[in-house]
C-alpha positions as CSV (number, residue, x, y, z in Angstrom):
1,X,62.2,-106.5,-2.0
2,X,62.3,-109.7,-0.1
3,X,59.7,-112.1,1.0
4,X,59.9,-112.3,4.8
5,X,59.1,-115.2,7.0
6,X,56.9,-114.1,9.9
7,X,58.4,-115.0,13.3
8,X,56.5,-117.2,15.7
9,X,56.5,-117.5,19.4
10,X,56.3,-120.8,21.3
11,X,54.0,-119.7,24.1
12,X,53.2,-117.0,26.6
13,X,55.5,-118.3,29.3
14,X,58.4,-119.4,27.2
15,X,61.7,-118.3,28.6
16,X,63.8,-118.7,25.5
17,X,62.9,-119.5,21.9
18,X,65.4,-120.2,19.1
19,X,64.8,-120.9,15.5
20,X,67.2,-122.1,12.8
21,X,68.0,-120.1,9.7
22,X,65.0,-119.3,7.7
23,X,64.6,-119.8,3.9
24,X,64.1,-116.7,1.9
25,X,63.0,-116.5,-1.7
26,X,63.9,-113.2,-3.4
27,X,62.1,-111.8,-6.4
28,X,64.0,-112.0,-9.6
29,X,64.6,-108.7,-11.4
30,X,64.0,-108.1,-15.1
31,X,66.9,-108.4,-17.4
32,X,68.9,-105.2,-18.0
33,X,68.4,-103.4,-21.3
34,X,72.0,-103.8,-22.5
35,X,73.5,-104.9,-25.8
36,X,74.6,-108.5,-26.1
37,X,78.2,-109.5,-25.5
38,X,80.2,-108.8,-28.6
39,X,82.1,-111.4,-30.7
40,X,85.6,-111.2,-32.0
41,X,84.2,-110.6,-35.5
42,X,82.8,-107.1,-34.9
43,X,84.1,-104.8,-32.2
44,X,82.8,-101.5,-33.6
45,X,79.6,-100.6,-31.8
46,X,76.5,-100.0,-33.9
47,X,74.5,-97.0,-32.7
48,X,71.2,-97.9,-31.0
49,X,67.9,-97.1,-32.6
50,X,66.8,-94.9,-29.7
51,X,69.1,-92.1,-28.6
52,X,68.8,-89.9,-25.4
53,X,67.5,-87.1,-27.6
54,X,64.7,-89.2,-29.0
55,X,62.8,-89.4,-25.8
56,X,61.7,-86.8,-23.4
57,X,61.5,-88.5,-20.0
58,X,59.3,-86.8,-17.4
59,X,61.0,-85.9,-14.1
60,X,60.5,-88.6,-11.5
61,X,58.6,-87.7,-8.4
62,X,60.4,-88.2,-5.1
63,X,58.6,-90.6,-2.8
64,X,58.3,-89.5,0.8
65,X,60.3,-91.7,3.1
66,X,58.7,-92.2,6.5
67,X,60.8,-91.6,9.6
68,X,62.2,-94.7,11.3
69,X,61.5,-94.3,15.0
70,X,61.1,-96.6,18.0
71,X,59.1,-95.6,21.1
72,X,59.5,-96.2,24.8
73,X,56.4,-96.0,27.0
74,X,55.3,-96.6,30.6
75,X,51.7,-97.5,29.8
76,X,50.4,-98.0,33.3
77,X,48.0,-100.8,32.3
78,X,47.2,-102.4,28.9
79,X,44.7,-104.8,30.2
80,X,42.1,-105.7,27.5
81,X,39.5,-107.0,30.1
82,X,36.0,-105.8,29.6
83,X,36.0,-104.3,33.1
84,X,39.3,-102.5,32.6
85,X,39.3,-98.7,32.0
86,X,42.5,-99.0,29.9
87,X,41.2,-101.3,27.1
88,X,41.3,-98.4,24.7
89,X,45.0,-98.1,24.9
90,X,46.0,-100.9,22.6
91,X,43.8,-99.7,19.7
92,X,45.1,-96.1,20.3
93,X,48.8,-97.4,20.1
94,X,48.0,-99.3,16.9
95,X,46.4,-96.3,15.2
96,X,48.6,-93.4,16.3
97,X,52.0,-95.0,16.9
98,X,52.6,-98.3,15.1
99,X,50.5,-98.1,12.0
100,X,51.0,-94.4,11.3
101,X,51.8,-93.6,7.6
102,X,54.3,-90.9,8.5
103,X,56.6,-93.2,10.5
104,X,57.9,-96.7,10.5
105,X,58.4,-98.3,13.9
106,X,60.7,-101.4,13.9
107,X,59.9,-102.1,17.6
108,X,58.2,-100.6,20.6
109,X,59.1,-101.2,24.3
110,X,56.3,-100.9,26.9
111,X,56.6,-101.2,30.7
112,X,54.0,-101.6,33.4
113,X,51.7,-103.5,31.2
114,X,49.8,-105.0,34.2
115,X,49.2,-108.2,32.2
116,X,48.7,-111.7,33.6
117,X,49.4,-115.1,32.3
118,X,45.7,-115.8,31.5
119,X,45.6,-113.0,29.0
120,X,46.5,-114.3,25.5
121,X,48.7,-112.6,23.0
122,X,45.7,-112.4,20.7
123,X,43.9,-110.1,23.1
124,X,46.7,-107.4,22.7
125,X,47.5,-108.2,19.1
126,X,48.3,-105.3,16.8
127,X,48.3,-105.6,13.1
128,X,51.7,-106.1,11.4
129,X,53.4,-106.7,14.8
130,X,54.4,-109.7,16.9
131,X,54.3,-109.6,20.7
132,X,57.0,-110.7,23.2
133,X,56.2,-110.2,26.9
134,X,57.1,-110.8,30.5
135,X,54.3,-110.7,33.0
136,X,54.3,-110.3,36.8
137,X,52.0,-113.1,38.0
138,X,53.0,-113.1,41.7
139,X,52.3,-109.5,42.3
140,X,50.1,-106.6,41.0
141,X,51.2,-104.3,38.2
142,X,54.6,-104.5,36.6
143,X,55.4,-106.3,33.3
144,X,57.3,-105.6,30.1
145,X,56.2,-105.9,26.5
146,X,57.9,-105.6,23.1
147,X,56.1,-105.1,19.8
148,X,58.4,-106.1,16.9
149,X,57.4,-105.6,13.2
150,X,56.4,-108.8,11.6
151,X,58.6,-108.2,8.5
152,X,61.6,-108.9,10.7
153,X,62.9,-112.4,11.5
154,X,63.4,-112.8,15.3
155,X,65.9,-115.5,15.7
156,X,65.8,-115.7,19.5
157,X,64.0,-114.2,22.5
158,X,64.2,-114.4,26.3
159,X,62.0,-113.2,29.1
160,X,62.7,-112.9,32.8
161,X,60.4,-111.9,35.6
162,X,60.0,-112.3,39.4
163,X,57.8,-110.5,41.9
164,X,59.7,-107.2,41.2
165,X,61.5,-106.8,37.9
166,X,60.6,-107.8,34.4
167,X,62.6,-107.9,31.2
168,X,62.1,-109.2,27.6
169,X,64.7,-109.3,24.9
170,X,64.8,-110.3,21.3
171,X,67.4,-110.6,18.6
172,X,66.3,-109.3,15.2
173,X,68.3,-111.3,12.7
174,X,67.7,-109.0,9.7
175,X,69.3,-106.0,11.5
176,X,71.7,-108.0,13.8
177,X,70.0,-106.0,16.5
178,X,69.1,-106.8,20.2
179,X,66.1,-104.9,21.5
180,X,65.0,-105.2,25.2
181,X,62.4,-103.7,27.5
182,X,63.2,-103.6,31.2
183,X,61.0,-102.5,34.2
184,X,62.5,-101.9,37.6
185,X,60.0,-100.8,40.3
186,X,61.1,-98.1,42.9
187,X,60.9,-100.7,45.8
188,X,63.0,-103.2,44.0
189,X,65.7,-105.0,46.0
190,X,69.3,-105.1,44.7
191,X,69.3,-108.9,44.0
192,X,66.2,-108.8,41.7
193,X,67.7,-106.1,39.6
194,X,71.1,-107.8,39.5
195,X,69.4,-111.0,38.3
196,X,67.7,-109.0,35.5
197,X,71.0,-107.6,34.3
198,X,72.7,-111.0,34.5
199,X,69.9,-112.5,32.4
200,X,70.3,-109.7,29.7
201,X,74.1,-110.2,29.8
202,X,73.7,-114.0,29.2
203,X,71.4,-113.3,26.3
204,X,74.0,-110.9,24.8
205,X,76.9,-113.3,25.3
206,X,74.9,-116.2,23.7
207,X,74.6,-114.3,20.4
208,X,76.2,-116.2,17.5
209,X,76.5,-113.1,15.4
210,X,79.3,-110.7,16.4
211,X,79.0,-107.1,17.4
212,X,75.2,-106.7,17.4
213,X,73.4,-103.4,17.7
214,X,71.9,-103.1,21.2
215,X,68.9,-101.0,22.2
216,X,67.8,-101.5,25.8
217,X,64.9,-99.3,27.0
218,X,62.5,-99.2,29.9
219,X,61.6,-97.6,33.2
220,X,64.5,-98.0,35.6
221,X,63.3,-95.6,38.4
222,X,66.7,-94.2,39.1
223,X,65.9,-90.4,39.3
224,X,69.0,-89.3,41.2
225,X,71.6,-90.7,38.8
226,X,73.3,-87.8,37.0
227,X,73.9,-88.9,33.4
228,X,76.0,-85.9,32.5
229,X,78.6,-86.6,35.1
230,X,77.8,-90.3,35.6
231,X,77.6,-89.8,39.4
232,X,75.2,-91.4,41.9
233,X,73.3,-89.2,44.4
234,X,73.4,-90.5,48.0
235,X,69.7,-89.8,48.4
236,X,69.0,-93.0,46.4
237,X,69.6,-95.2,49.5
238,X,71.6,-98.3,49.7
239,X,69.5,-100.4,47.3
240,X,69.3,-97.5,44.8
241,X,73.1,-96.9,44.9
242,X,73.8,-100.6,44.4
243,X,71.3,-100.8,41.5
244,X,72.9,-97.7,39.9
245,X,76.4,-99.1,40.3
246,X,75.3,-102.4,38.7
247,X,73.7,-100.5,35.8
248,X,76.8,-98.4,35.2
249,X,78.9,-101.6,35.3
250,X,76.6,-103.3,32.8
251,X,76.8,-100.3,30.5
252,X,80.6,-100.2,30.7
253,X,80.9,-103.9,30.0
254,X,78.8,-103.6,26.8
255,X,80.0,-100.1,25.7
256,X,76.5,-98.6,26.2
257,X,75.5,-95.0,26.4
258,X,72.4,-93.4,27.8
259,X,70.9,-91.1,25.2
260,X,67.8,-89.6,26.9
261,X,68.7,-86.2,28.4
262,X,65.1,-84.9,28.9
263,X,62.7,-85.4,31.9
264,X,60.3,-88.3,31.2
265,X,58.0,-87.9,34.3
266,X,57.8,-84.6,36.1
267,X,61.4,-83.3,36.5
268,X,63.0,-86.8,36.6
269,X,64.5,-88.9,33.9
270,X,63.1,-92.4,34.7
271,X,62.6,-93.9,31.2
272,X,66.0,-94.6,29.7
273,X,67.5,-95.9,26.4
274,X,70.9,-97.6,26.4
275,X,72.6,-98.2,23.1
276,X,76.1,-99.0,21.7
277,X,75.2,-97.2,18.4
278,X,75.0,-93.5,19.3
279,X,76.0,-92.7,15.7
280,X,72.8,-94.3,14.5
281,X,70.6,-91.9,16.5
282,X,69.3,-88.8,14.8
283,X,67.4,-87.2,17.7
284,X,65.3,-88.0,20.8
285,X,62.1,-86.6,22.1
286,X,60.1,-86.7,25.3
287,X,56.5,-85.6,24.9
288,X,53.3,-85.7,26.9
289,X,50.8,-88.4,26.1
290,X,47.3,-89.3,27.1
291,X,48.4,-92.9,27.7
292,X,50.2,-92.3,31.0
293,X,51.6,-89.7,33.3
294,X,55.0,-90.7,31.9
295,X,56.1,-89.0,28.7
296,X,56.3,-90.9,25.4
297,X,60.0,-91.2,24.5
298,X,60.7,-91.4,20.8
299,X,64.1,-92.2,19.3
300,X,64.5,-91.2,15.6
301,X,67.0,-93.4,13.8
302,X,69.4,-92.0,11.2
303,X,68.7,-94.6,8.6
304,X,65.7,-96.2,6.9
305,X,65.0,-99.3,9.0
306,X,62.6,-100.7,6.3
307,X,65.4,-101.6,4.0
308,X,67.8,-104.3,5.1
309,X,70.6,-103.1,2.9
310,X,71.1,-100.1,5.2
311,X,73.0,-102.4,7.6
312,X,76.3,-104.0,7.0
313,X,78.5,-103.6,4.0
314,X,76.8,-103.7,0.6
315,X,78.5,-105.1,-2.4
316,X,78.5,-102.8,-5.5
317,X,75.9,-103.9,-8.0
318,X,77.5,-105.5,-11.1
319,X,75.5,-105.1,-14.3
320,X,75.5,-107.6,-17.2
321,X,77.4,-105.3,-19.6
322,X,79.8,-103.0,-17.7
323,X,83.5,-102.7,-16.8
324,X,82.7,-103.9,-13.3
325,X,82.0,-107.3,-14.7
326,X,85.5,-107.7,-16.2
327,X,88.7,-108.9,-14.6
328,X,91.0,-106.3,-16.2
329,X,94.0,-107.4,-14.2
330,X,94.1,-110.6,-16.3
331,X,93.3,-108.8,-19.6
332,X,95.4,-109.1,-22.8
333,X,96.5,-105.4,-22.9
334,X,98.4,-105.8,-26.2
335,X,95.3,-107.3,-27.9
336,X,93.2,-104.4,-26.6
337,X,95.7,-101.9,-27.9
338,X,95.8,-103.6,-31.4
339,X,92.0,-103.7,-31.7
340,X,91.6,-100.1,-30.6
341,X,94.2,-99.0,-33.3
342,X,92.0,-100.7,-36.0
343,X,88.8,-98.7,-35.0
344,X,87.8,-96.0,-37.5
345,X,87.1,-93.2,-35.0
346,X,86.2,-90.7,-37.8
347,X,83.5,-93.1,-38.9
348,X,82.1,-93.2,-35.3
349,X,82.2,-89.4,-35.2
350,X,80.1,-89.2,-38.4
351,X,77.5,-91.6,-37.0
352,X,76.9,-89.3,-34.1
353,X,76.2,-86.1,-36.1
354,X,74.4,-83.9,-35.1
355,X,75.8,-84.0,-31.6
356,X,75.9,-80.5,-30.0
357,X,77.4,-81.4,-26.6
358,X,79.4,-84.5,-27.6
359,X,77.5,-86.8,-25.3
360,X,76.6,-89.3,-28.0
361,X,80.2,-89.6,-29.2
362,X,81.4,-90.1,-25.7
363,X,78.9,-92.8,-25.1
364,X,79.7,-94.5,-28.4
365,X,83.5,-94.4,-27.5
366,X,82.8,-95.9,-24.1
367,X,80.7,-98.8,-25.6
368,X,83.3,-99.5,-28.3
369,X,86.1,-99.7,-25.7
370,X,83.9,-101.9,-23.5
371,X,83.3,-104.3,-26.5
372,X,87.0,-104.6,-27.1
373,X,87.7,-105.2,-23.4
374,X,85.1,-108.0,-23.4
375,X,87.0,-109.8,-26.2
376,X,90.4,-109.7,-24.4
377,X,89.4,-109.8,-20.7
378,X,87.8,-112.6,-18.7
379,X,84.6,-112.1,-16.8
380,X,84.9,-112.0,-13.0
381,X,84.1,-115.2,-11.2
382,X,81.4,-115.3,-8.6
383,X,82.7,-115.1,-5.0
384,X,83.1,-118.4,-3.3
385,X,80.7,-119.0,-0.5
386,X,82.1,-120.6,2.6
387,X,79.6,-123.3,3.5
388,X,81.4,-124.3,6.7
389,X,79.5,-123.6,9.9
390,X,80.6,-120.4,11.7
391,X,80.2,-122.1,15.1
392,X,82.8,-124.6,16.2
393,X,81.7,-128.2,16.6
394,X,82.4,-128.2,20.4
395,X,80.2,-125.2,20.9
396,X,77.4,-126.7,18.8
397,X,77.5,-129.8,21.0
398,X,77.1,-127.6,24.1
399,X,74.2,-125.8,22.5
400,X,72.4,-129.1,21.8
401,X,73.0,-130.2,25.4
402,X,71.5,-127.0,26.7
403,X,68.5,-127.3,24.5
404,X,67.8,-130.9,25.8
405,X,68.3,-129.8,29.4
406,X,65.9,-126.9,29.0
407,X,63.3,-129.2,27.5
408,X,63.7,-131.6,30.5
409,X,63.5,-128.7,32.9
410,X,60.2,-127.4,31.4
411,X,58.7,-130.9,31.6
412,X,59.8,-131.3,35.3
413,X,58.3,-127.9,36.2
414,X,54.9,-128.9,34.8
415,X,55.0,-132.3,36.5
416,X,55.2,-133.2,40.2
417,X,59.0,-133.5,40.5
418,X,61.0,-132.9,43.6
419,X,62.6,-129.4,44.1
420,X,66.1,-131.1,44.5
421,X,66.0,-132.6,41.0
422,X,64.9,-129.2,39.5
423,X,67.7,-127.4,41.3
424,X,70.1,-130.0,40.0
425,X,69.1,-129.4,36.4
426,X,69.2,-125.7,36.8
427,X,72.8,-126.0,38.1
428,X,73.7,-128.1,35.1
429,X,72.2,-125.4,32.8
430,X,74.2,-122.7,34.6
431,X,77.5,-124.7,34.1
432,X,76.7,-125.2,30.4
433,X,76.0,-121.5,30.0
434,X,79.4,-120.8,31.6
435,X,81.1,-123.3,29.3
436,X,79.5,-121.7,26.2
437,X,80.6,-118.2,27.4
438,X,84.1,-119.5,28.0
439,X,84.2,-121.1,24.5
440,X,83.1,-117.8,22.9
441,X,85.7,-115.8,24.8
442,X,88.5,-118.2,23.9
443,X,87.5,-118.2,20.2
444,X,87.5,-114.4,20.1
445,X,90.8,-114.3,21.8
446,X,92.3,-116.8,19.3
447,X,91.1,-114.7,16.4
448,X,92.5,-111.5,17.8
449,X,95.9,-113.1,18.5
450,X,96.0,-114.6,15.0
451,X,95.2,-111.2,13.5
452,X,97.9,-109.5,15.5
453,X,100.5,-112.1,14.6
454,X,99.8,-111.8,10.9
455,X,100.0,-108.0,10.9
456,X,103.4,-108.0,9.2
457,X,103.2,-111.1,7.0
458,X,99.5,-110.7,5.9
459,X,98.2,-107.1,6.5
460,X,95.0,-107.8,4.5
461,X,93.9,-110.4,7.1
462,X,94.5,-108.0,9.9
463,X,92.5,-105.1,8.3
464,X,89.7,-107.5,7.3
465,X,89.5,-108.6,10.9
466,X,89.5,-105.1,12.2
467,X,86.9,-104.0,9.6
468,X,84.4,-106.5,11.1
469,X,84.1,-104.3,14.2
470,X,83.6,-101.1,12.2
471,X,80.0,-100.5,11.2
472,X,80.1,-96.7,10.8
473,X,78.1,-95.4,7.8
474,X,79.6,-92.9,5.5
475,X,76.1,-91.7,4.5
476,X,75.0,-88.1,5.1
477,X,71.7,-87.5,6.8
478,X,68.9,-87.7,7.4
479,X,68.4,-83.9,7.3
480,X,65.5,-82.0,8.8
481,X,63.9,-79.2,6.8
482,X,63.7,-76.1,8.8
483,X,60.5,-74.9,7.0
484,X,58.4,-78.0,7.3
485,X,60.2,-79.8,10.2
486,X,60.2,-83.0,8.2
487,X,63.1,-85.5,8.0
488,X,64.4,-86.3,4.5
489,X,66.3,-89.4,3.5
490,X,66.3,-89.0,-0.3
491,X,69.8,-88.1,-1.6
492,X,68.5,-85.5,-4.1
493,X,66.4,-83.7,-1.5
494,X,69.4,-83.7,1.0
495,X,71.7,-82.4,-1.7
496,X,69.3,-79.5,-2.4
497,X,69.0,-78.7,1.3
498,X,72.8,-78.6,1.7
499,X,73.3,-76.5,-1.4
500,X,70.7,-74.0,-0.1
501,X,72.5,-74.0,3.3
502,X,76.0,-73.5,1.7
503,X,74.8,-70.7,-0.6
504,X,73.2,-68.8,2.3
505,X,76.5,-68.3,4.1
506,X,78.5,-67.1,1.1
507,X,78.3,-63.6,-0.4
508,X,79.0,-62.4,-4.0
509,X,82.4,-60.6,-4.0
510,X,81.2,-58.6,-7.0
511,X,78.1,-57.3,-5.2
512,X,78.6,-53.5,-4.4
513,X,76.2,-53.8,-1.5
514,X,78.1,-56.6,0.3
515,X,78.6,-56.2,4.0
516,X,82.0,-55.5,5.5
517,X,82.5,-58.3,8.0
518,X,85.8,-56.8,9.4
519,X,85.1,-53.1,9.9
520,X,87.7,-52.7,12.7
521,X,90.6,-54.4,11.0
522,X,93.7,-52.2,10.9
523,X,95.6,-52.5,7.7
524,X,99.3,-52.3,7.8
525,X,101.1,-49.4,6.1
526,X,102.9,-50.0,2.8
527,X,105.7,-47.7,3.9
528,X,108.7,-49.4,5.5
529,X,110.7,-47.3,8.0
530,X,114.5,-47.9,8.3
531,X,115.9,-48.8,11.7
532,X,119.6,-48.2,12.3
533,X,121.4,-50.4,14.9
534,X,124.9,-51.8,15.3
535,X,126.7,-54.4,17.4
536,X,126.8,-52.3,20.5
537,X,123.0,-52.0,20.5
538,X,122.6,-55.7,20.3
539,X,125.0,-56.3,23.2
540,X,123.2,-53.7,25.3
541,X,119.8,-55.3,24.6
542,X,121.1,-58.7,25.7
543,X,122.2,-57.3,29.0
544,X,118.9,-55.7,29.8
545,X,116.5,-57.8,32.0
546,X,113.2,-58.6,30.3
547,X,110.5,-59.5,32.8
548,X,108.5,-61.9,30.5
549,X,111.2,-63.5,28.4
550,X,114.9,-64.3,28.1
551,X,117.0,-63.2,25.2
552,X,119.5,-65.8,24.0
């Protein structure tokens, strides 16, 4: 368990918020109940006072793991005003979706919030969640909103909105995950949607962590885009075709796939989920809801999102007294062999009697060998931590310049400055963003070239470089129980389900009532008939014309 730092948000209209690395304080675990490290005087292990047969432990009960799922919803108004007929929706979402005991929701994307700038975040606050939003102030309706669980650290966020489209995106540092909510109205011109996608692309390119998980959801209002064939219907019109082409181009650039294959409003699939981690998706659902005439889209994740160790590569736990803690490659093998020859194994056997299954003797032998290895093998050193910054100095300078220019731009927008000076600063910001993107591309290209060049001389460097882009899990599950319809994450429960499934498809060969699965199989005869032929027969067969083949 870790103590989390709750993320904060600068203001309702903040376009981008970045925070530095947060300090974490982890809880120390109790010491392991292991024998002390032996000395060179005694390397014969003394039997412990309590043996496995002395205690009768009770079977541990398996704790139910809630499903990890995120939702996509077109709410059609979340206004908390006293005169609004939709003020019941936020409490309903809190009780039935976000704070449900049977599920854990890392984030929720909502479109068509119909919120305005004068509505504070506190008015739509939900317990255990932080809000990130983009409102449409210049026109009615519209808007996007993200609820992110407060146990996560949101390192950066960005919102974009005009009189048509709205988008809000966050980067969850704990999961190295980008989550975004996008709303595109049906009458949206091409330029507005193009600017929205460009804003999301800039946010993705500015990420300092490599290869993040991406989940972009929302209402795109592209009903005539066939996701099975990835073709665009001509009935969309010019603006719709251009928007669909831009979306497909954006997906291709970021290796995204659209995973919703069910209608979300009537017979149309309007609410979409784009991700580059299809292997992390267990299943998707589109169900009717009282919140809107759009369906509630739920995406069930194939891992427990509550635990941070599910992501990335986990190091194997090293106990205080185990073989994993020893560097056996530098051990004195002759010394280990000499000490093992001095051990009175018969005396160890007498200490373990009575021992019906031999488990006590096996454990005593293991501990004796481990004590000997501790005498003649050094302990592994802690891995060295590279304290050098991962971002180059030139790029850090560009980031600082951009931060200062953004502060100046926000001040100028709130003061009576001329439009020419504001446009000039915006152009400088655009050039800085291009320089940062170019710097990142050049750095990635240099790493790739270095890895390819060292393929023959240093293969380990090449494989370690390639392994950074591989985040596939080897875990099995989660598995759904056919009887209860419940997802199970616990390894013991999944093993029982697999064992039950495998045993159901095999039959006992000794059962006299077993079913014959090949009743129409013709068995060959054991009698071999003799065929007489000579050289003339072979020559005659070669001269005959065979319609389907040629004899050679």
